[in-house]
ZANU-874580 format. One record per residue (C-alpha): chain; residue in three letters; residue number from 1; x negated, y negated, z negated. Coordinates in steps of 0.2 Angstrom, whole numbers, plus 5000, padded with zeros to 4 digits. Example, Ala and Ser with C-alpha at 12.3 -4.5 7.8 and 13.67 -1.06 7.14 Angstrom:
ATOM   drenti   timar   nunu   east   north     up
ATOM        A     ALA      1   4938    5022   4961
ATOM        A     SER      2   4932    5005   4964
END
This chain:
ATOM   drenti   timar   nunu   east   north     up
ATOM        A     UNK      1   4816    5667   5280
ATOM        A     UNK      2   4810    5683   5287
ATOM        A     UNK      3   4790    5687   5283
ATOM        A     UNK      4   4780    5680   5297
ATOM        A     UNK      5   4786    5663   5293
ATOM        A     UNK      6   4782    5667   5277
ATOM        A     UNK      7   4766    5670   5278
ATOM        A     UNK      8   4765    5658   5291
ATOM        A     UNK      9   4769    5643   5279
ATOM        A     UNK     10   4759    5649   5263
ATOM        A     UNK     11   4744    5649   5274
ATOM        A     UNK     12   4744    5630   5283
ATOM        A     UNK     13   4750    5626   5265
ATOM        A     UNK     14   4734    5636   5257
ATOM        A     UNK     15   4721    5628   5271
ATOM        A     UNK     16   4730    5610   5271
ATOM        A     UNK     17   4728    5610   5252
ATOM        A     UNK     18   4709    5619   5253
ATOM        A     UNK     19   4705    5602   5261
ATOM        A     UNK     20   4704    5591   5245
ATOM        A     UNK     21   4697    5605   5233
ATOM        A     UNK     22   4684    5610   5245
ATOM        A     UNK     23   4677    5592   5245
ATOM        A     UNK     24   4681    5589   5228
ATOM        A     UNK     25   4670    5607   5226
ATOM        A     UNK     26   4656    5601   5235
ATOM        A     UNK     27   4656    5583   5227
ATOM        A     UNK     28   4655    5592   5209
ATOM        A     UNK     29   4641    5607   5214
ATOM        A     UNK     30   4632    5593   5222
ATOM        A     UNK     31   4631    5581   5207
ATOM        A     UNK     32   4631    5593   5195
ATOM        A     UNK     33   4615    5603   5204
ATOM        A     UNK     34   4598    5610   5197
ATOM        A     UNK     35   4606    5601   5181
ATOM        A     UNK     36   4606    5614   5165
ATOM        A     UNK     37   4616    5627   5162
ATOM        A     UNK     38   4623    5621   5148
ATOM        A     UNK     39   4628    5604   5157
ATOM        A     UNK     40   4637    5613   5172
ATOM        A     UNK     41   4649    5622   5159
ATOM        A     UNK     42   4650    5608   5149
ATOM        A     UNK     43   4654    5596   5163
ATOM        A     UNK     44   4668    5609   5169
ATOM        A     UNK     45   4674    5612   5152
ATOM        A     UNK     46   4683    5593   5156
ATOM        A     UNK     47   4702    5599   5158
ATOM        A     UNK     48   4702    5589   5175
ATOM        A     UNK     49   4688    5596   5180
ATOM        A     UNK     50   4693    5612   5173
ATOM        A     UNK     51   4709    5613   5181
ATOM        A     UNK     52   4704    5608   5200
ATOM        A     UNK     53   4692    5624   5200
ATOM        A     UNK     54   4708    5634   5195
ATOM        A     UNK     55   4717    5628   5205
ATOM        A     UNK     56   4702    5627   5220
ATOM        A     UNK     57   4701    5648   5214
ATOM        A     UNK     58   4721    5650   5217
ATOM        A     UNK     59   4721    5643   5234
ATOM        A     UNK     60   4703    5650   5240
ATOM        A     UNK     61   4708    5670   5236
ATOM        A     UNK     62   4727    5667   5239
ATOM        A     UNK     63   4720    5660   5255
ATOM        A     UNK     64   4709    5675   5258
ATOM        A     UNK     65   4723    5688   5257
ATOM        A     UNK     66   4733    5681   5269
ATOM        A     UNK     67   4717    5679   5281
ATOM        A     UNK     68   4713    5699   5277
ATOM        A     UNK     69   4731    5705   5277
ATOM        A     UNK     70   4733    5696   5294
ATOM        A     UNK     71   4718    5709   5302
ATOM        A     UNK     72   4723    5722   5296
ATOM        A     UNK     73   4741    5721   5301
ATOM        A     UNK     74   4733    5717   5318
ATOM        A     UNK     75   4718    5728   5323
ATOM        A     UNK     76   4720    5740   5308
ATOM        A     UNK     77   4735    5742   5300
ATOM        A     UNK     78   4739    5754   5289
ATOM        A     UNK     79   4746    5754   5273
ATOM        A     UNK     80   4731    5760   5260
ATOM        A     UNK     81   4721    5745   5270
ATOM        A     UNK     82   4736    5734   5264
ATOM        A     UNK     83   4736    5738   5246
ATOM        A     UNK     84   4719    5739   5244
ATOM        A     UNK     85   4714    5720   5248
ATOM        A     UNK     86   4729    5716   5237
ATOM        A     UNK     87   4719    5723   5223
ATOM        A     UNK     88   4703    5720   5229
ATOM        A     UNK     89   4712    5701   5232
ATOM        A     UNK     90   4720    5702   5212
ATOM        A     UNK     91   4704    5712   5203
ATOM        A     UNK     92   4694    5697   5212
ATOM        A     UNK     93   4708    5684   5205
ATOM        A     UNK     94   4706    5691   5187
ATOM        A     UNK     95   4688    5691   5186
ATOM        A     UNK     96   4686    5674   5189
ATOM        A     UNK     97   4698    5666   5178
ATOM        A     UNK     98   4694    5677   5165
ATOM        A     UNK     99   4676    5672   5167
ATOM        A     UNK    100   4684    5651   5170
ATOM        A     UNK    101   4693    5653   5153
ATOM        A     UNK    102   4680    5661   5144
ATOM        A     UNK    103   4666    5645   5150
ATOM        A     UNK    104   4681    5635   5145
ATOM        A     UNK    105   4690    5639   5131
ATOM        A     UNK    106   4674    5647   5122
ATOM        A     UNK    107   4659    5638   5131
ATOM        A     UNK    108   4640    5646   5131
ATOM        A     UNK    109   4635    5656   5115
END
């Protein structure tokens, strides 16, 4: 399978996966809007919510990286920009997962 076909399939799969995850994300934060931070953190610490948030973060950042790569390849195509896209999206993912992990595992200190 060529790289273009893989990229197209990954983009479509992440798009479809993000539909129910975005609905859950909006419902979760609508329910917790205006609540104290501790209560939101406690609600996010439940296994289902933390797993859904991790999946949402992963799918969103992967979809972002794929979309930016298409724009870079179509309009700029410099290897430097493609590498910067990969590094920045990877950094964003690492910071997000560490933040979620700290919130879920350590809680509010």
